C-alpha positions as CSV (number, residue, x, y, z in Angstrom):
1,M,38.8,-22.9,-37.9
2,K,40.4,-26.3,-38.8
3,E,38.0,-28.1,-36.6
4,F,34.9,-26.5,-38.1
5,S,36.2,-26.9,-41.6
6,R,37.1,-30.5,-41.0
7,S,33.7,-31.2,-39.6
8,L,32.1,-29.9,-42.7
9,Q,34.2,-32.1,-44.9
10,E,33.3,-35.2,-42.8
11,G,29.6,-34.7,-42.7
12,V,26.7,-32.3,-42.4
13,L,26.4,-30.0,-39.4
14,L,23.0,-29.1,-38.0
15,Y,22.3,-25.4,-37.5
16,D,19.5,-24.1,-35.3
17,G,16.4,-22.1,-36.2
18,S,14.7,-18.8,-35.6
19,K,15.3,-16.9,-32.4
20,G,12.6,-14.3,-32.9
21,V,9.6,-16.7,-33.2
22,V,10.7,-18.6,-30.0
23,L,11.3,-15.3,-28.1
24,Q,7.9,-14.0,-29.3
25,A,6.3,-17.1,-27.7
26,Q,8.1,-15.9,-24.5
27,G,6.6,-12.4,-24.7
28,L,8.8,-10.4,-27.1
29,K,6.8,-7.7,-28.7
30,G,7.0,-6.7,-32.3
31,A,8.4,-3.2,-31.5
32,E,11.1,-4.5,-29.2
33,A,14.7,-5.2,-30.3
34,A,15.2,-8.9,-29.8
35,E,18.8,-8.5,-29.0
36,S,17.9,-6.1,-26.1
37,W,16.9,-9.3,-24.2
38,N,20.5,-10.3,-24.1
39,L,20.8,-7.8,-21.3
40,L,17.2,-7.5,-20.1
41,K,16.2,-11.2,-20.0
42,P,19.4,-13.3,-20.4
43,E,17.8,-16.4,-18.9
44,V,15.1,-16.4,-21.5
45,V,17.6,-16.0,-24.3
46,K,19.6,-18.9,-22.8
47,S,16.5,-21.0,-22.7
48,V,16.1,-20.5,-26.4
49,Y,19.7,-21.6,-27.1
50,R,19.1,-24.6,-24.8
51,Q,16.0,-25.7,-26.7
52,Y,18.0,-25.8,-29.9
53,R,20.9,-27.7,-28.3
54,E,18.3,-30.2,-27.0
55,A,16.9,-30.5,-30.5
56,G,20.3,-31.6,-31.9
57,S,21.9,-28.4,-33.2
58,D,25.7,-28.6,-33.7
59,V,25.9,-24.8,-34.2
60,I,24.1,-22.3,-32.0
61,Q,23.5,-18.9,-33.6
62,T,23.5,-15.8,-31.4
63,N,20.6,-13.5,-30.8
64,T,22.4,-10.6,-32.5
65,F,21.1,-10.6,-36.1
66,P,20.0,-6.9,-36.3
67,G,22.5,-5.8,-33.7
68,N,24.3,-3.1,-35.8
69,R,24.4,0.6,-34.9
70,I,21.9,1.6,-37.7
71,T,19.2,-0.8,-36.6
72,L,19.7,-0.3,-32.9
73,Q,19.5,3.4,-33.4
74,G,15.8,3.0,-34.1
75,H,15.4,1.5,-30.6
76,G,17.5,4.1,-28.8
77,L,20.2,1.5,-28.3
78,A,23.0,2.7,-30.7
79,E,25.4,3.2,-27.8
80,K,25.0,-0.4,-26.7
81,V,26.2,-2.1,-29.8
82,Y,29.2,-3.7,-28.2
83,E,27.5,-4.6,-25.0
84,L,24.5,-6.3,-26.7
85,N,26.5,-8.3,-29.2
86,Y,29.1,-9.3,-26.6
87,A,26.3,-10.6,-24.3
88,G,24.6,-12.5,-27.1
89,V,27.8,-14.5,-27.7
90,K,28.5,-15.0,-24.0
91,L,25.0,-16.4,-23.3
92,A,25.4,-18.8,-26.3
93,K,28.8,-19.9,-25.1
94,E,27.3,-20.9,-21.7
95,I,24.8,-23.2,-23.4
96,A,27.1,-24.5,-26.2
97,G,29.9,-25.6,-23.8
98,E,32.9,-27.2,-25.4
99,D,31.1,-29.5,-27.9
100,L,29.0,-27.0,-30.0
101,F,30.0,-24.1,-32.2
102,V,28.7,-20.6,-31.6
103,A,28.1,-18.6,-34.7
104,A,27.6,-14.8,-34.2
105,S,24.7,-13.7,-36.4
106,V,25.1,-10.5,-38.4
107,G,22.4,-9.0,-40.7
108,P,22.5,-6.1,-43.2
109,T,22.1,-2.5,-42.2
110,G,18.9,-1.9,-44.2
111,L,20.6,1.0,-46.0
112,F,21.3,1.2,-49.7
113,F,24.8,1.5,-51.2
114,A,25.7,4.4,-53.4
115,P,24.8,5.2,-56.1
116,V,21.3,3.9,-55.3
117,G,21.5,5.2,-51.7
118,E,24.1,7.1,-49.7
119,L,25.9,4.3,-47.9
120,T,29.6,4.1,-48.7
121,F,31.9,1.2,-48.4
122,N,33.9,2.8,-45.6
123,Q,30.7,3.6,-43.6
124,A,29.4,0.0,-44.0
125,Y,32.9,-1.4,-43.1
126,N,32.9,0.7,-39.8
127,I,29.4,-0.4,-38.9
128,F,30.3,-4.1,-39.2
129,Q,33.7,-3.7,-37.6
130,E,32.0,-2.5,-34.4
131,Q,29.9,-5.7,-34.3
132,V,32.6,-8.2,-35.2
133,K,35.1,-6.9,-32.6
134,A,32.5,-7.6,-29.9
135,F,32.0,-11.1,-31.2
136,A,35.8,-11.8,-31.2
137,D,36.2,-10.4,-27.7
138,A,33.3,-12.6,-26.4
139,G,34.8,-15.8,-27.8
140,A,32.6,-16.6,-30.8
141,D,33.7,-19.5,-32.9
142,L,32.3,-18.2,-36.2
143,I,30.8,-15.2,-37.8
144,N,27.7,-15.7,-39.9
145,F,26.7,-12.8,-42.3
146,E,23.2,-13.7,-43.4
147,T,20.1,-12.4,-45.2
148,F,22.1,-10.0,-47.3
149,T,20.4,-8.5,-50.3
150,D,23.3,-6.6,-51.8
151,L,26.7,-8.1,-52.6
152,S,28.4,-4.7,-52.1
153,E,27.3,-4.6,-48.5
154,L,28.2,-8.3,-47.9
155,R,31.7,-7.7,-49.2
156,A,32.2,-4.8,-46.9
157,A,31.0,-7.0,-44.0
158,I,33.3,-9.9,-44.9
159,L,36.3,-7.6,-45.1
160,A,35.5,-6.0,-41.8
161,A,35.5,-9.5,-40.2
162,K,38.5,-10.7,-42.1
163,E,40.7,-7.7,-41.3
164,N,39.6,-7.3,-37.6
165,T,39.2,-10.9,-36.4
166,N,40.6,-14.4,-37.0
167,L,37.2,-16.0,-37.0
168,P,35.9,-18.3,-39.8
169,I,33.2,-16.6,-41.8
170,I,29.9,-17.8,-43.2
171,A,28.4,-15.6,-46.0
172,S,24.7,-16.1,-46.9
173,C,22.4,-14.1,-49.2
174,T,18.6,-14.1,-49.6
175,F,16.9,-14.3,-53.0
176,T,13.7,-13.0,-54.5
177,G,11.3,-14.9,-56.6
178,K,13.2,-13.8,-59.7
179,G,16.2,-15.8,-58.6
180,S,18.6,-13.0,-57.7
181,T,19.1,-10.8,-54.6
182,L,17.2,-7.6,-54.3
183,S,20.2,-5.8,-55.9
184,G,20.2,-8.2,-58.9
185,N,23.1,-10.5,-57.8
186,P,22.7,-14.1,-59.1
187,P,23.4,-17.0,-56.8
188,E,26.5,-18.1,-58.7
189,V,28.0,-14.6,-58.5
190,C,27.3,-14.4,-54.8
191,A,29.0,-17.7,-54.2
192,L,32.1,-17.2,-56.2
193,V,32.7,-13.5,-55.1
194,C,32.3,-14.4,-51.4
195,Q,34.4,-17.5,-51.4
196,A,37.2,-15.6,-53.2
197,L,37.5,-13.4,-50.1
198,G,38.0,-16.4,-47.8
199,P,34.7,-17.5,-46.1
200,V,34.7,-21.2,-45.2
201,V,31.0,-21.5,-46.1
202,V,28.7,-19.6,-48.5
203,G,25.0,-20.1,-49.2
204,A,21.4,-18.9,-49.0
205,N,18.9,-18.3,-46.3
206,C,15.5,-16.8,-45.6
207,S,13.7,-16.1,-48.9
208,G,10.8,-18.5,-48.7
209,G,10.4,-22.2,-47.9
210,P,13.0,-24.8,-48.9
211,D,11.6,-25.0,-52.4
212,S,12.5,-21.3,-52.9
213,L,16.2,-22.0,-52.1
214,L,16.7,-25.2,-54.1
215,A,17.5,-23.4,-57.4
216,P,19.9,-20.9,-55.7
217,I,21.7,-23.7,-54.0
218,Q,22.0,-25.7,-57.1
219,K,23.4,-22.7,-59.0
220,M,25.9,-22.0,-56.2
221,S,27.0,-25.6,-56.2
222,A,28.0,-25.3,-59.8
223,V,30.8,-22.8,-58.9
224,A,31.5,-23.3,-55.2
225,D,34.8,-24.4,-53.9
226,V,33.6,-24.4,-50.3
227,P,30.7,-26.1,-48.5
228,L,27.3,-24.5,-48.7
229,V,24.8,-23.5,-46.0
230,V,21.1,-23.3,-46.4
231,K,18.5,-22.0,-43.9
232,P,15.1,-21.6,-45.4
233,N,12.0,-20.1,-43.8
234,A,9.1,-22.3,-42.7
235,G,7.3,-21.6,-46.0
236,L,5.7,-18.3,-46.8
237,P,3.9,-16.5,-43.9
238,A,0.1,-15.9,-43.9
239,M,-2.0,-13.6,-41.8
240,V,-4.4,-15.5,-39.6
241,Q,-6.6,-13.6,-37.3
242,G,-4.2,-10.7,-37.4
243,Q,-1.1,-12.8,-36.6
244,T,1.7,-13.9,-38.9
245,I,1.6,-17.7,-39.2
246,Y,4.1,-19.9,-40.9
247,Q,2.0,-22.9,-42.1
248,Q,4.7,-25.4,-43.3
249,T,5.1,-28.4,-41.0
250,P,8.5,-29.6,-39.8
251,E,8.2,-32.7,-41.9
252,E,7.4,-30.7,-45.1
253,F,10.3,-28.5,-44.3
254,A,12.7,-31.3,-43.8
255,A,11.7,-33.2,-47.0
256,Y,14.3,-31.2,-49.0
257,T,17.2,-32.2,-46.8
258,K,18.6,-34.9,-49.1
259,V,18.6,-32.8,-52.3
260,F,20.3,-30.0,-50.5
261,V,23.0,-32.3,-49.2
262,E,23.4,-33.8,-52.7
263,N,24.1,-30.2,-53.9
264,G,27.0,-29.4,-51.5
265,V,25.1,-28.3,-48.4
266,R,27.1,-29.2,-45.3
267,L,25.4,-26.8,-42.8
268,I,21.6,-26.8,-42.7
269,G,19.1,-25.1,-40.4
270,G,16.1,-22.9,-40.4
271,C,15.3,-19.2,-40.6
272,C,12.0,-17.3,-40.1
273,G,9.2,-19.3,-38.6
274,T,11.3,-22.3,-37.7
275,T,11.4,-23.8,-34.2
276,P,13.2,-26.6,-32.4
277,E,10.7,-29.0,-33.9
278,F,12.0,-28.1,-37.3
279,I,15.5,-28.8,-36.3
280,R,14.5,-32.2,-34.9
281,A,12.9,-33.0,-38.2
282,L,16.1,-32.1,-40.1
283,K,18.1,-34.3,-37.7
284,N,15.7,-37.2,-38.4
285,E,16.4,-36.8,-42.1
286,L,20.2,-36.5,-41.7
287,V,20.6,-39.7,-39.7
288,K,19.1,-41.6,-42.6
289,M,21.6,-40.3,-45.1
290,Q,24.9,-41.2,-46.5
291,V,26.7,-38.0,-47.2
292,P,28.4,-37.8,-50.7
293,P,31.9,-36.3,-50.9
294,L,32.1,-32.7,-51.9
295,K,33.1,-32.0,-55.5
296,P,35.8,-29.3,-55.8
297,N,35.4,-26.8,-58.6
298,N,38.6,-24.8,-58.6
299,R,37.8,-23.1,-61.8
300,P,39.4,-19.8,-63.1
301,L,36.4,-17.4,-62.6
302,I,35.9,-13.7,-62.6
303,A,32.6,-11.9,-62.0
304,S,30.9,-8.5,-62.0
305,A,28.1,-8.1,-59.5
306,Y,25.7,-9.5,-62.2
307,S,27.5,-12.1,-64.3
308,Y,30.6,-14.3,-64.4
309,F,33.1,-15.7,-66.9
310,D,35.0,-19.0,-66.8
311,F,38.4,-18.9,-68.4
312,S,38.5,-22.6,-68.6
313,Q,35.5,-22.6,-70.9
314,S,36.9,-20.1,-73.4
315,P,40.7,-20.3,-74.2
316,D,40.3,-17.3,-76.6
317,P,38.0,-14.8,-74.8
318,A,36.3,-11.9,-76.5
319,V,37.7,-8.8,-74.8
320,Q,37.0,-5.1,-75.1
321,K,39.8,-2.8,-73.9
322,L,39.1,0.7,-72.5
323,A,42.0,3.0,-71.5
324,V,41.2,5.2,-68.6
325,E,43.7,7.9,-69.8
326,D,41.7,8.3,-73.1
327,F,38.7,9.6,-71.1
328,I,40.1,11.3,-68.0
329,A,41.0,14.7,-69.6
330,K,38.1,14.9,-72.0
331,P,34.6,16.4,-71.4
332,G,32.4,13.9,-69.7
333,G,35.5,12.1,-68.4
334,L,34.9,8.8,-66.7
335,N,31.2,9.2,-67.0
336,N,31.7,8.6,-70.7
337,L,33.8,5.6,-70.0
338,I,31.1,4.1,-67.8
339,E,28.4,4.9,-70.4
340,I,30.4,3.1,-73.2
341,A,31.2,0.2,-70.9
342,Q,27.6,-0.1,-69.9
343,G,26.7,-0.7,-73.6
344,Y,28.6,-4.0,-73.7
345,E,26.3,-7.0,-73.0
346,T,27.2,-10.3,-71.5
347,G,27.6,-12.6,-74.5
348,E,28.8,-9.9,-76.7
349,I,32.1,-9.8,-74.9
350,D,33.5,-12.1,-72.2
351,Y,35.1,-9.4,-70.2
352,L,36.2,-5.8,-70.2
353,L,39.9,-4.9,-69.9
354,L,40.1,-1.6,-68.0
355,D,43.6,-0.2,-68.4
356,F,44.5,2.6,-65.9
357,G,48.0,2.9,-67.4
358,A,50.3,5.1,-65.2
359,Y,47.3,7.3,-64.1
360,G,46.8,7.3,-60.3
361,E,45.0,10.4,-59.4
362,L,41.4,9.1,-59.1
363,D,38.6,9.1,-56.6
364,L,38.3,5.4,-56.9
365,W,35.3,5.0,-54.5
366,E,33.1,7.3,-56.6
367,F,34.3,5.7,-59.9
368,V,34.0,2.1,-58.8
369,S,30.6,2.5,-57.1
370,S,29.1,4.0,-60.3
371,F,31.0,1.6,-62.7
372,S,30.1,-1.6,-60.8
373,F,26.5,-0.6,-60.6
374,S,26.2,0.1,-64.3
375,V,28.5,-2.4,-66.0
376,K,27.2,-5.9,-66.1
377,V,30.1,-7.7,-67.8
378,P,33.1,-8.9,-65.7
379,V,36.2,-6.8,-65.6
380,V,40.0,-7.3,-65.7
381,I,42.0,-4.3,-64.5
382,K,45.5,-3.3,-65.4
383,S,47.7,-0.5,-63.9
384,Q,51.2,0.6,-63.3
385,Q,50.1,1.9,-59.9
386,P,49.7,-0.8,-57.3
387,Q,47.5,1.4,-55.1
388,V,45.0,1.8,-58.0
389,L,44.7,-2.0,-58.3
390,T,44.2,-2.6,-54.6
391,E,41.8,0.3,-54.0
392,F,39.7,-0.7,-57.0
393,L,39.6,-4.3,-55.8
394,R,38.6,-3.2,-52.2
395,Y,35.5,-1.4,-53.5
396,Y,34.5,-3.6,-56.5
397,P,31.5,-5.9,-55.7
398,G,32.7,-8.7,-57.9
399,R,35.8,-10.8,-58.5
400,A,38.0,-8.8,-60.8
401,G,40.8,-10.2,-62.8
402,V,44.2,-8.4,-62.5
403,M,46.8,-8.2,-65.2
404,F,50.3,-7.5,-63.9
405,T,52.3,-4.6,-65.3
406,G,55.3,-2.7,-64.0
407,A,55.7,-2.9,-60.3
408,A,52.3,-4.4,-59.6
409,G,53.7,-7.9,-59.1
410,A,55.0,-6.8,-55.7
411,V,51.5,-6.6,-54.3
412,S,50.2,-10.0,-55.3
413,E,49.4,-10.9,-51.7
414,K,47.3,-7.9,-51.3
415,L,45.5,-8.6,-54.6
416,E,44.7,-12.1,-53.4
417,H,43.5,-10.7,-50.1
418,Y,40.7,-9.0,-52.1
419,G,39.9,-12.1,-54.0
420,A,41.4,-11.1,-57.4
421,Y,42.1,-13.6,-60.1
422,I,45.6,-12.9,-61.3
423,L,46.4,-13.2,-65.0
424,K,49.8,-13.1,-66.6
425,E,50.1,-10.6,-69.4
426,K,50.7,-12.3,-72.7
C-alpha cells in the first residue's frame, strides 16, 4: 500500500485500457461473459494483459469487471465466482511480474438499492465480499471499484473490501450528461464520501469521452484529500454497419491529459473502446509533463448522498433539530419525520441534527434507506446508544457528522471506520 501511495505522490501512474474491445477482436461474442475466458482461454487473456504492459501501463487491471454473482448468474456461472475472479488475478500477476501493480476490477451488480429497488446493504455487501476474498487470495495488489452509478452500492462494496482484505482501494463513479451519477450523486459528494472510508484513490470513469469527465474531475479535485483516477471512454460510440464503433482517435483522447493532471489526477487510463494505442498516446503526453504537487484539502466536510456542507466556510451553521423520540410513538411515526426532513432544502439549512436520544429499538436499515433517499441536506446524528450511531453510519450513503453524548465517546474508532466527521457538543 505504501509503495502504491508513494508512487502516486511522486508522479502519474499509467493505467491500462478496455479488456472487452481487445477480447472481441480475438473472437469474444457479445453474449459471452468476458471473464469466462479467464478459465476457457487463459492465454488469450494473458495476451491482452501483455499488450497493455508493452504499451507502457504501470497498473494492469483484471478481466473481472462484471464478475459478481448477480451478473454471472445470467451466464449460468454463478457458482464459479471465486474461480473466475481468482484466475483473472493470477493471469494478470503472471504478466505484471514484480514491477507492475495488478488492480482487481469490480463493477456494480446492476440491481437497484431500496427503496427504489429491493437490494439491501447486507445483500450487496455479501455479493462484493465473495469477489474481494478471491482477489486477496490470488495476490492482487489493489481493488478497483469502477463504473458505479449509486453511492449506496459503492459504499457497501468499499466496506466489503475494507473489512475482508488489507488491499488498497480505488473507488470510481460514472456520471451522466447532467453531471451526477444515475442516482443523483454529485462528483464532489462521491469523492468526499468515498475518501472518508479510506480508499487511496477516488475518481471517475466510463461516462463518455475525456471531455465528459473534465467537469466531474475538477469538482472532485475541489474536495479531494487523495489522488484522483480518470478513465474515460474513447468518445461516444456510434453504430456503423451494425457494429458499435468508438470514433475518437488516440491522439484526441490523450489531448486532455495535462488538464486532468493539473486537477489532481495521478492515475490515468482508458475505459470502453480504448486499446493499447490509446495507452501509448497517454504515455507520450505524460513524458512531456512536469507533474505539479498535489494540494491537500483536509476540510471539515459532511455530506448527504446529494449535497455537502463545509464547516470551515460557516462558523455559525444554520441547523434544524429533529428528535426521533418525538415521532416514534405517534401515528405516522418515522415516516412523518422523513416527510418533514424532506422539506428542508439545501441553502435553507446547512445540516439537519437528528437526535435519537436514549431510544435504541429501531429497524435502522429500513429507516436509513428511506431517510437517505428522501432527505437531500447533510445530517449530524446524536444518540446515547453507541450501536445506533454505528449502525446508522454503516448504512448511510453519505458522510454523517456525529455529536458525542453519553457513552458514545468509547466508540470513536468505529465511528471513524465508517467515515464519520466527529463534532464536540457545545
